[in-house]
N, C-alpha and C positions, 0 to 999 in steps of 0.2 A: 467559442465562447470564451472570455475574460477571466484568470484564476485570479484576479487580485481580489473580488470580492468578496470570494466563498473562502480563500487564505486569511482575510482581513477578520471572518465568524470566527475561522476554527481559533485564529489568534485569543481573538477576547473572550471566548469560549474557556479557552486554555486558562487563562491570569484569572479570570472569574472564579474556577475551580481550584485555583491554588488558595485562593486566599476563603474559602467555604470556612465557617465557621466548627470546630470539631464537633459540637451538639448538633448538627445536620447527621453527623454519622452515626449517632448513638444506635440508630435501631436497627443498621444496615448488619448483615452479616460483613466480618472482615475480611477481605479476598485471603485465599490461601494459597502464595507460591510457596512451592517447594517441589523438587525431583524433576522430572522430566512434564514438558508441559506439548498442546498442539490446538493446532487455531486455523479454522475454517471459517469461511465469508465470501460473502458476493454483496455485488450493488450494481450500481451506477459508473460507467467511466465517460473519461470523455479522452479522446487520443487523438496522435497523430504522427505519420512518418514525414521527415521535413530532410531538407538537404540545402545545398547552397543556392542551385537553380530553381528551387520551388520556391511556391509561399500558398504552405501548407495550412489549412484552419484545421479549428480541432471537431471531431466528427463524435457523436453521443455511441454506446454502443453498451454491451453488457461487460462485466470485471467481475476479478476473483481473487482470494488471496486462499493459499496453502503454506501452512509453517508449524516447525516441530520444533524445539530444543532441549534446554536444560537452564534451571535456575541455580543463579552464584549467588544471591542474595533476594530477599523479601524486595527489594527497591532493582533489581538488575535481572533478566535474563536475555540469555542467547541462543542463537536457532538458526537455522537455513531456513528463507522463504523464498515461496515462489508466486509472483503477481501479474496478472494477464488482463490483457483489454483485448475485445473483441468485436467485429463489427460485419455486417453483409450489406452491400451496397448493391442491387442488382444480381446475385449471384457470385458476385466477386468478395470474396471472404480476404479479411487482414485479421492476423494478430501480432500484435507486440505484448512483451513481459521483459519480465525479469526475474532470475534467481541468487539470489545475495545471500552472505554472511549477512544476519543483522542481528543490533542488539536494542532491547526494549531495557528503559529508563522510566521508573516511578519514582517521583522526586518524594511522595510522601506512602509510608507505608499503608497508611489508615484512607489512603485516598486511589481512588481506579483510574485516575490520569496516568497517562502513560506517555511517553514519545519513543520515536526510534528511528533507527536509521541505518543503513548499511552498506557496501556494496557487491556486486559480481556480475555476472553474466546480462547483457541484455540482447534480445533477438526479435527478428520479426518474421512473420511466414504470411505469405498470400498466396490465393489458387483461386483459379477461377477465372483468368486472365492471362492467357500466353501462357508460358510454360511455369509452375510454382517455383515462386524464390523462398532462398533462408538466406538469412542474414544476422551473424554475430559480433558484439563488442563489448565495450564497457561500460556496465550500468551503475546508477546509484539509486537508493529510494530514502525519503525521509517522509514521516506520517506523525499523527498523533490518533489517542483515542481514550475511550473510558471505560474500565471495567464494572461492570455490573452485574454484582457476583446474584445468581439463582439462588444459588447454595454454596455448601461447602464444595461442594464437586465442578458447579456449571457456571457459567459467567455469560453474559451477555453481550457484544462488545462492538458499541459502533466505531466506527474508525476512519479517517481521512486520509491519502496517503499520496504521495509526487511522485513520479519513478520519470529519471533522464535514462538514456543511452547512448554511445558514441558506436553507429556502425559500422562508419568509413564509406569506401567507393562502391560503384557498381556501374560498370558501363560510363557512362557520359556524367553519371551523378556523382559529384563528389560531397563532402562533409555531409553524409545520410547520419540523420539520428531520428531517435521515437522516444515521443515522452508522453505520458496521459497520467489525469487526475482519476482518483477512484474517491468513491466515498459509498461505503455499504457497510453492513451488522455482520458481523462472526458468534461463533459460537468459540468458550476458549475451555479448555479441561487441564485444569492441572493435573 
């Protein structure tokens, strides 16, 4: 799966959302961003584990997000986020993920569009094919989403993100890395 088309579409949506007239927002409740917050989400993922000797392709699977943190201002949130992708291929389970310190930036207070970025630990776990394998390294994430307030306490959040991690070497495999693209929907509680 090529990531160029989905990333172009997300960039176009983000640009349009930034230039929406304020009149379209008059009927919506303004998101309340203060104090501690919590986000949980799930959806589709496309991921792979690659190396210098490999020619890995992206495979479909399930993806999820769990995040919590604090509000610095109505435009900026900080926290810790765990994102993962999982796939079962005839009894061989592959799981990759990132646990990162993350920041969420809302360019406009009255608009739900946000961009996120962070860095932390990336890793993978596989089971069902010989001995279980676990490997960890450095990882980064980036993404965007849109907060759609349901009421003053709850928002639905469609989101997309890209996750990459450098895992290192394992036996004869060098330059191991993992990456996955995630498209999902979450629930945000301020």
